[in-house]
C-alpha positions, 0 to 999 in steps of 0.5 A: 403476503409475509411468506412471499416476502420471506421467500423472496428474501431468501432467494435474494440471500442465496443468490448473493451467497452463490455469487460469493462462493463461486468467486464472482466477488473475488478479483480476477486482475493478474498480480504482475502486469509485466513479464520478461522474455522467459515469462518470469513476472517483472516486480514493480513497485506500487504507488499509493493512489491517496497520499494526503491525509484529509478527512475523506481518505485518512483520518490519521497522519501515521503512515506506518505503524511501528511493528511488534510482531507480525502475528501468529504464523499460521495466518501468513501466507507462503510469501510472507512466511518465507519473508519473515524467515529470511529477515524476522519480523518487520519493523514497520507495516502499513495499513492496506492502501489503495495503489495507482494500479487500483491493488490494495497493498500491504508493506513490510519496512526493514528500516536496518536492513534498508528493504521493503516488501509489498504484498498484494492479496498476500502474495509478494509483488515487489521486493526492493530498496527502502527509498527516501520517500517511505523513510519520510512517511515513517518519520513524518506520516502523510503530508498535508498535501501531495503531487505524484507525476509518472512518466512511463514505468521507470520515472516517478516523481513525488512532492510532499507537502508538510505544513505545521498547524501554527505558523507560516512555514512549509516544507516540501520534500521532493523524491524521484523514484524514491530517492530524496532530490530536494527539501525545500522550507518556505516561510 
């Protein structure tokens, strides 16, 4: 009986390992969903799927951590090495987050240069300007409540609500495609 159980566990473990080694556990989703007429990928900004700070998705309010270094150079992907050689070490780095397109994204922000880079599976998928929405997340952290509206590929509206721990006031920040269009203080 004990020998049969051991053989059963060994078979289960070996089949699980074969699945990992054969690539069944890796994602086969393409990094880029749209291509131009020449076949070159079109870079599209990824937006966070879960943006608010709560005990289910986020334990801490900090969205980006101040970077001291990007770690050993040999651990970086070729895209990350090129980015680091062009701009140096990033000023802020995000934790990996789940995007609306169900990719796990890591962001590098260069505050003074006003540039951001998004990496999926350590491959560069977006390089663009550092928007007001990212600057707000760096300064204030994750909002207490948020809403994201996407209308096609060219229009994304984000609303961040920040509430103080004590008091009745609330701040609302509205962004369209990363640019701040409105800031409202409710009392």
